[in-house]
N, C-alpha and C positions, 0 to 999 in steps of 0.2 A: 535363369531364375532371378526374379526381383524380389526385394524385401524392403519393408519399412522398419528402420531401426529406431529404438527409443531409450531414453534413460528417465525413468519415471519420477525421480525425487530431486529436489534441490541438494546440491552438494556445497557445504560451507567449508572454506579453507582458512577460517580464522575463528578464534574465540569470540563469543559475543561481548560487546562493549556497550556501556550505557551512555546515552546523550540526553540532557535535559533541554527541552524546548519550552517556550512560553506561549500560552494563548491568553488573549485579553478580552474582557467584556467592555462594552461601552453603551451609553444611552444615546440614541438618535432621536432627534426632534421629529415627532410624527405630525403634529399640527399644533397651531396657536390660534385661539379664538378670543377676540376682545368683545365682550358683551356688556362692558362697563357703562355704556350709554343707553341700555336698554332695561327697562323696569320689568320686563317679562323674561321667562326662561327661553333658552335657544337650544334646540335639539340638532345635533350634529351626527348624521349618518356617514361613517367613514369606512371606506374599503382600503384594505392593505394586503400586502402579500407576504406570507411567511415563506422561508426558503432555506434549503440546506445544500451545500456543495461539498462533496467528497473529492479529494484529489490526492491519490497515493504518490504520484510523481511529485507533487509540491511538498509533502511531508518527507519523502526520500531525499529530495534535494536539500531541504533545510536541515535535516539530520546529518547529511554528509557535510554541509558547510560548517555546522557546529562542531562535528567530529574533527574536521581539519584545524579549526581554531584551538581545540583542546590538545592537538597533536597525539591522537590515539592510534596512529599507525595503520589505519586502513588505507587501501590503495584506491585513490580517487579515480584513477584511470580505469579501474574495473567496475564491477557492479556491486554496490552495497545495499542490501535489503534490510527494511525495517521488519522485524519478525514478531515483535510484541510491543504493546504500550501499556503503561501503568501510570497512575496519577498520584502525585505527592501532596495534592490538596483536594479539598472536597470539590466535587464536580457533579453537575446534574446528570441524571441518567441518560438523557438524550444525547449529550456531548459524549459520554463514555461509550454508548452504543455506536455512535458515529465513527469514533476512532477504531473501535474493534472491527466494524464492518470495512472500513477503509483499508486496514492492514490485511484482514483475512482475504478479501476479494481483490485486493489491489485496484480499488474502485476509483474511476473518474466518472462522477455522476452528479446530476443537478435535479433536485425536485422542488416544486413550489405549489402553494395552495393559497387561494384568495380567502380573505376573511372579511366579514362585515360586522361592525359594531356601532351601536348608537351611544352617544355621550350627551348628557344634559348639562348645559352651562347655565348656572343660576343667574337670577337678575343682578344687573349691575356688578358683574364679576368677569374674571378672565380665566380661561382654562388653557393649560399647556400640558400636552400629553407627549411622553417619550416612549420609545419602543427599545427593548433590550436586544443588543447585538453581540454576537460572538465572532471573533476572528483569530484564527490560530493556524499553525502549520497543518495543511492537509484538510481542514475542516473550516468552513465559514457557515454561520447560522443566523439567519434573520428570525428571531423568535416571535411568538404571539404574546409575550409578556409586555404589558403596557403599564404605565404609571404616571401619576401627576407629581409624584414626589420620589424621583429616583435616588437610590443610595449607591455608593461605590461598591463594587464586588471585586473580591480578590482575583489575582491572576491565576490561571490554571497552569500548574507545572506538569509538563508531559514527560514522563520518563520512558524514552524510547530504547529498546534493545536492538542493536544493529549488528549485522554480521556480513563478512565478505563472501559473496557467492562465488563459487568456483566457475571458471569459464574453461571450456574444452580446449586442451593444448594438443593432445595427440591421442591416437587410438593404437593401442599395442595388440597384435594378434598372438594369442597363446594357445599352444597345442598341448593336450594332455592325453594319457592312455586311458583314464577312466573319469566318470563324472564326479567322483569323490575328490578329485584333484582340482576341481574348478576354482578359479580365483574369486575373490569378493568384488562386489560393486561392478557388475557386468552390464554391458549394453545388450538389450534383448530385441528379438524380432517382435515388433509391436503387433503384427498380424496374427501370428501363431503363438506368441507367448514363449517362445523358446530362447534359451540362452546359448545353447549349442548351436551355432549357425550352420553346422555341417550335418545336423541330425538327418538321418535317412539317406545319406549319400555315401556311407562307408568311410573307412579310414579313422583318423584320430578325432577326438572332441576338439572343437575349435570355438575359442571364446574371444570376445572383443572387450578389452579392458581399457576404459577411458583414464587419461591422466589430466589433472586439472592445474590451473594457474590463477593467480589473482589478477593479472593484467590481461587486457584484450590482446588477442592473437591476430596478426594482420591477415593470415590465410591459412587454410588447412587444405591439403592436397588429397584428393580421393581418386585412385586409379582403378578403373574397371576394365577387365578383359572379357572378350567373348569367346575365349578358348582356355583349355586347361593348361596350368603351369605345373609341369611334372617335378619341379624341384621342391614343391610344398607338400606338406604332410596331411593334407585333407583328403587323400584318396587312399 
């Protein structure tokens, strides 16, 4: 008999800790037009690209680095997950949604859109246009906001809730006389949805119980037999 076994949820082996990260806005020069020697207006048709990059791995790495600086006792040799983000400062909705999506989907994604605008430079004048950019842990955003008079924008303070994800250390085989004695947090047969892996074969109820660790395990030994082992209680 073959079976596909699964454990369907994340197991966390630490209390959540909060880590503050910083995202920054800046203004990027889009173009400069000197029309100061021309008595007529000049029309500039300009094409530029707006884009957004989501990178959960970058957010995860920066959160872990900041956690290490703060000495919050998570195990860097294991797996630390960002489970939620909040903001301690005002942030535009597009940035807020980008972080929520990055964390929920653990996204590595890049999207872009081409934009075209016309700018009229008056007679005997100069036009300088800047475009608003955002760069932060896990999210970068080349916005469609442009201005000839850029103003400073406050940093975005990102409050990340992080937890240590459990890594499988061992699997214990537990035998019981009834289903009411089943242990908690079991591995199930992913094909049939059964937790009792001996169901339909007679004998005791047989459960697989995972145990977890913070650190990575070097190896996990799985031994399969093609014949009955009569010293066991599953018959």
